C-alpha positions, 0 to 999 in steps of 0.5 A: 372533489373526492374523485381526485383523491386517489390519483393525488395519493398515488402520485404522492406515494410514487414520488416518495418511493422513488425519492426514498429508493434513490436516496437509499441507493446513493448510500450503498451503490457508490464505492468508497476508498480509504488510504494510509501511507508510511515512509521509510529510509535506511541503509545496508542492514539486513535486519528488518525494519518494522512499518505500520499501516492502518487496518480496515474497520469493518464497521464502515462497510464491506470490503471490495478490494485491497491494493498495496503500492510500494515506491522505492528509490534503491541505490545499490553499492559494491564495497571493497575491503583492502587487505593490504596497506597500498591501493589495489586496482580492481575491475568488473566490480558489481553488486545487486541489492534486494529490498523486500517488504513482508506483510500479513497473509504472506504478502511479499513485494520485492525491488532489486537494483544492480550497480553494473560493472565498475572499474577502479582502485580501492583506497590504501590502508589495511582493512579500509573499505571503499564504497562505489555506488550505482545509479538510483533505481526508482520503482513503483509496484502496485499489487491487488491482494487476494480476497483470501487474506482480506480478513487479516487486514481488518480489525481495530489495531495497526498492521505490521510490515517488515522492510529489509535491504539485503542480502547482496550478490557481489563480485569483482576481479582483483589480485587474489589476497588483496581485496574482499568484495561485498555489497551494501545499499541505500533505500527510501520510499513509501508504502500505501494501502488502499481499501475499497468498500461498499459503505453501510447505508446511513441510518438517516436514509431509513429514518427519512424513508420511514418518516415519508411513509408516516406522512403519506399515511396521514395524508391518506387518512385526511383524504378519506374524511 
């Protein structure tokens, strides 16, 4: 009977090692992802709005990539301020609005939209503002962040981003002294940050591996008897 002990032992060892290797490999080979999204909606103010997104917890594993997705629905507007009491005609009025998102590590993403050329009449009334909107422009931008700034996206606290609409580039043709031209805009959308990382191997994997070796040692001891 003892002539079969060694082949049996080798077979058991081989099977256990293969199983443990595959189990351990499963814990580190596949990529994992974590995402966080925040929404925004505001109009025409150049004062930055603060947005917050979750940072990456390094205890989860090692970062392999960070991407930022900005979705904007931007509606540019041109405004005419009447300096008289009567309605005033104008031609070729237009305005370009710029939305900017700034984040850690000098991260910056921008979206722009223009009203195109608008002809019309500004409403009567001293210092009355007439607002003319262009078409809403929908944009989606995805950027991969440089590994050089990944450290600024890791930690326990939230990340701070600043979103601002403006300044505006505006122009129009009208009788001098009757109107003043300016810009405005509306924007809404969302920002999503996605972390790709290699997870830390689960402790249970090593416990299973150690238990397997201990069991095989016991089997070998019995076979020697």
